[in-house]
N, C-alpha and C positions, 0 to 999 in steps of 0.2 A: 305424028304424035297426037294431033288434035282429033284424028279419026278414032284413035284408041281411047282418048279421054272422053269424047262424045259417046262412044259405045259404052264405056263404063258407067257414065252418068245416066244414060238412057236405060241401061239394064237395071241399075239401082232404083231408078224411079218406077219402072214397071214392077219390079219385085216388091218394092215398098207399098205400092198401090194395091197389089194383089194381097199382101198380108193385111193391109187395112180393111179391105173388103171382107176377107175371111173373118177377121175379128168382129167386124160389124155384123156379119151374118150370125155369128155365134151370139152376139149381144141381142140381136132381134129375136132369136129363137129361144135362148135360155135366160136372158136378163143378167143383171150384174150380181144377183144373189146366188147364182149357180157356181159351183166349182169349175164347171166346164169353161165359163167365160174367163176366169182367172188363169186357168191352164192354157187357154188359147192366147191370152196376153203374154204369158211367160214364154210360150213357144214362139210367138212372133218376135219378141225381143231377142231371144237366142238365135233365131233364124236371121234377123237383121244384122246381128254382130257377125255371124258366120259369113253372110253375103258381103258385108263391107270389108271384112278381112280378106276374103278371096279376091274381090275386085281390086282392092288396093294393092294386093300382091302382084296381080297381073299388070296393073298400071305401072307399078314401080319397076317390074322387069322390063317393060317396054321403054320406060324412061331411061333406065341404065343402058339400054341397047341403042338409044338414039343419040344424035350428035349433040344436043343441047345439054345433056347430062354429063357427057364425057369431059375429062380434065383437059 
């Protein structure tokens, strides 16, 4: 189970860092006055929600299948 938990956390950290870099690049190129920056921020938030929901679903599936979650 810890292997799956570690994988989920590592994947989340990598993807969150990638989103932060992408928003940072848009900020450097366009600045905060541009609509592209705010669009990138909104897209990053939506992507983060989608990523967290997917990873938590996979983690919960593995937790239900493991011995420590069983009744």
